[in-house]
C-alpha positions as CSV (number, residue, x, y, z in Angstrom):
1,X,0.0,0.0,0.0
2,X,2.8,2.4,0.8
3,X,4.3,1.7,-2.6
4,X,1.0,2.8,-4.2
5,X,1.1,6.1,-2.3
6,X,4.6,6.7,-3.5
7,X,3.5,5.9,-7.1
8,X,0.7,8.5,-6.9
9,X,3.1,11.1,-5.3
10,X,5.6,10.5,-8.1
11,X,2.8,11.0,-10.7
12,X,1.9,14.3,-9.0
13,X,5.5,15.5,-9.0
14,X,5.9,14.6,-12.7
15,X,2.7,16.5,-13.5
16,X,4.0,19.5,-11.5
17,X,7.1,20.0,-13.6
18,X,6.3,23.4,-15.1
19,X,7.7,23.0,-18.6
20,X,5.7,25.9,-20.0
21,X,7.1,28.3,-17.3
22,X,10.7,27.0,-17.6
23,X,10.8,27.1,-21.4
24,X,9.3,30.6,-21.5
25,X,11.9,31.8,-19.0
26,X,14.7,30.3,-21.0
27,X,13.6,31.6,-24.4
28,X,12.3,35.0,-23.5
29,X,12.9,35.7,-19.8
30,X,9.1,36.3,-19.4
31,X,6.8,34.8,-16.8
32,X,4.1,32.9,-18.7
33,X,1.7,33.3,-15.8
34,X,1.3,37.0,-16.5
35,X,1.7,36.9,-20.3
36,X,-0.9,36.2,-23.0
37,X,-3.9,34.7,-21.2
38,X,-1.8,33.6,-18.2
39,X,-2.2,29.9,-18.9
40,X,0.8,27.7,-18.1
41,X,0.4,25.6,-21.2
42,X,1.4,25.0,-24.8
43,X,-1.0,27.3,-26.6
44,X,0.0,30.3,-24.5
45,X,3.7,29.6,-25.0
46,X,3.0,29.4,-28.8
47,X,1.3,32.8,-28.6
48,X,3.8,34.5,-26.3
49,X,7.2,33.0,-27.3
50,X,6.8,31.2,-30.6
51,X,6.5,28.0,-32.5
52,X,9.7,26.1,-31.4
53,X,9.2,26.8,-27.6
54,X,5.5,25.9,-28.0
55,X,6.2,22.6,-29.7
56,X,8.9,21.8,-27.1
57,X,6.4,22.5,-24.3
58,X,3.9,20.2,-26.0
59,X,6.3,17.4,-26.4
60,X,7.6,17.6,-22.8
61,X,4.1,17.9,-21.3
62,X,3.0,14.9,-23.3
63,X,6.1,13.1,-22.3
64,X,5.5,13.6,-18.6
65,X,2.0,12.2,-19.0
66,X,3.5,9.1,-20.6
67,X,6.0,8.9,-17.8
68,X,3.3,9.1,-15.2
69,X,1.4,6.2,-16.8
70,X,4.6,4.1,-17.0
71,X,5.3,4.7,-13.3
72,X,1.7,3.7,-12.4
73,X,1.7,0.6,-14.6
74,X,5.2,-0.5,-13.6
75,X,5.0,-0.1,-9.8
76,X,1.3,0.2,-9.0
77,X,-0.4,-2.8,-7.5
78,X,-3.6,-2.6,-9.5
79,X,-5.4,-0.8,-12.3
80,X,-7.0,1.6,-9.8
81,X,-3.5,2.9,-8.9
82,X,-2.9,3.6,-12.6
83,X,-6.1,5.7,-12.6
84,X,-5.1,7.5,-9.4
85,X,-1.7,8.2,-11.1
86,X,-3.6,9.9,-13.9
87,X,-5.6,12.0,-11.6
88,X,-2.5,12.9,-9.6
89,X,-0.7,13.9,-12.9
90,X,-3.5,16.3,-13.7
91,X,-3.5,17.8,-10.2
92,X,0.2,18.3,-10.4
93,X,0.0,20.1,-13.8
94,X,-3.0,22.2,-12.7
95,X,-1.7,23.0,-9.2
96,X,2.1,22.7,-9.1
97,X,3.7,23.2,-5.8
98,X,6.6,25.0,-7.5
99,X,4.5,27.8,-9.0
100,X,2.3,28.7,-6.0
101,X,-0.4,26.2,-7.2
102,X,-0.9,28.1,-10.5
103,X,-0.6,25.7,-13.4
104,X,-2.2,24.8,-16.7
105,X,-5.1,22.7,-17.7
106,X,-3.2,19.5,-18.6
107,X,-4.5,18.6,-22.0
108,X,-1.1,17.6,-23.4
109,X,-0.3,15.7,-20.2
110,X,-3.6,13.8,-20.3
111,X,-3.0,13.0,-24.0
112,X,0.4,11.5,-23.2
113,X,-1.1,9.4,-20.4
114,X,-4.0,8.2,-22.5
115,X,-1.7,7.5,-25.5
116,X,-0.1,4.8,-23.5
117,X,-3.4,3.2,-22.6
118,X,-5.2,3.5,-25.9
119,X,-2.8,4.5,-28.7
120,X,-5.0,3.9,-31.7
121,X,-7.9,5.6,-30.1
122,X,-5.9,8.7,-29.3
123,X,-4.6,8.8,-32.8
124,X,-8.1,8.5,-34.1
125,X,-9.3,11.3,-31.8
126,X,-6.3,13.4,-33.1
127,X,-7.6,13.0,-36.6
128,X,-11.1,14.0,-35.5
129,X,-9.6,17.1,-33.9
130,X,-7.7,18.1,-37.0
131,X,-10.9,17.7,-39.1
132,X,-13.1,19.5,-36.6
133,X,-10.6,22.3,-36.2
134,X,-10.6,22.8,-40.0
135,X,-14.4,23.3,-39.8
136,X,-14.5,25.0,-36.4
137,X,-12.0,27.8,-36.1
138,X,-11.9,27.9,-32.3
139,X,-9.7,25.4,-30.4
140,X,-11.9,24.5,-27.5
141,X,-15.0,23.4,-29.5
142,X,-12.8,21.4,-31.8
143,X,-11.1,19.7,-28.9
144,X,-14.5,19.0,-27.3
145,X,-15.6,17.1,-30.4
146,X,-12.4,15.0,-30.3
147,X,-12.7,14.4,-26.6
148,X,-16.3,13.2,-27.1
149,X,-15.0,10.8,-29.9
150,X,-12.2,9.4,-27.8
151,X,-14.3,7.2,-25.4
152,X,-16.1,5.7,-28.3
153,X,-12.9,4.8,-30.0
154,X,-11.5,3.2,-26.8
155,X,-14.8,1.2,-26.5
156,X,-14.2,-0.2,-29.9
157,X,-10.6,-0.9,-28.9
158,X,-11.8,-2.9,-25.9
159,X,-12.3,-0.5,-23.1
160,X,-14.8,-1.2,-20.3
161,X,-17.2,1.0,-18.4
162,X,-14.6,1.6,-15.6
163,X,-12.1,2.8,-18.2
164,X,-14.7,5.0,-19.9
165,X,-15.5,6.6,-16.6
166,X,-11.8,7.2,-16.0
167,X,-11.4,9.0,-19.4
168,X,-14.4,11.2,-18.7
169,X,-13.1,12.2,-15.3
170,X,-9.6,12.8,-16.5
171,X,-10.6,15.1,-19.3
172,X,-13.3,16.6,-17.1
173,X,-10.5,17.7,-14.7
174,X,-9.0,19.8,-17.6
175,X,-12.5,21.3,-18.2
176,X,-12.9,22.1,-14.5
177,X,-9.5,23.7,-14.4
178,X,-10.5,25.9,-17.3
179,X,-13.5,27.2,-15.3
180,X,-11.3,27.7,-12.2
181,X,-8.8,29.7,-14.3
182,X,-11.3,31.8,-16.2
183,X,-11.5,34.8,-13.8
184,X,-7.7,35.0,-13.5
185,X,-7.1,34.6,-17.3
186,X,-9.7,37.4,-17.9
187,X,-7.8,39.6,-15.4
188,X,-4.5,38.9,-17.1
189,X,-5.9,39.6,-20.6
190,X,-7.6,42.8,-19.3
191,X,-4.3,44.0,-17.7
192,X,-2.5,43.3,-21.0
193,X,-5.1,45.3,-23.0
194,X,-4.8,48.2,-20.6
195,X,-1.0,48.1,-20.9
196,X,-1.2,48.2,-24.7
197,X,-3.7,51.1,-24.6
198,X,-1.4,53.0,-22.4
199,X,1.6,52.2,-24.5
200,X,-0.2,53.4,-27.7
201,X,-0.5,57.1,-26.7
202,X,3.0,57.1,-25.1
203,X,4.5,55.6,-28.3
204,X,2.7,58.1,-30.4
205,X,3.9,61.0,-28.2
206,X,7.4,59.7,-28.4
207,X,7.2,59.5,-32.2
208,X,5.8,63.1,-32.3
209,X,8.6,64.6,-30.2
210,X,11.3,63.1,-32.4
């Protein structure tokens, strides 16, 4: 039993590695928590820092999800420990101890975890996302379509009711974190808009006095 507790703790610590924060600091010196929309995740790094840092963040966040699954499967005593490792991973990403409990939503980490469990289903859901995103411009609705398709794909791949419930809860944690973060993200965006508005007249005045 003690070993299972350690497995879950390791999964949390893996999830809490703030790759988005570290990569943004290394590439730009900025704090991703107060840039863009304030989200500590791939899309905000893409927006704030650029393509290469964003892709690197995505790969590393996906990798830590895969690592958490491997730890749960390798050292956990039962399937329920693997499921708990997945939940701990998401808690670590969303509420990392290193960043004052202010993390991201964990979509890439969840993808890495589920990719180890249901690789063909995740690839199928990825194709659905690409198609949906081509039709629906916004990321979140397109991702919701792919997330809805994923449990169906895993069922065809052999998943059971317990596994379907796990997927729903795991992805639901990302959705819940989105709602939790919404007020802070709006505040960050508003602060950024105010700064730009203030910089506009100042820049114009500077240009005029030259």
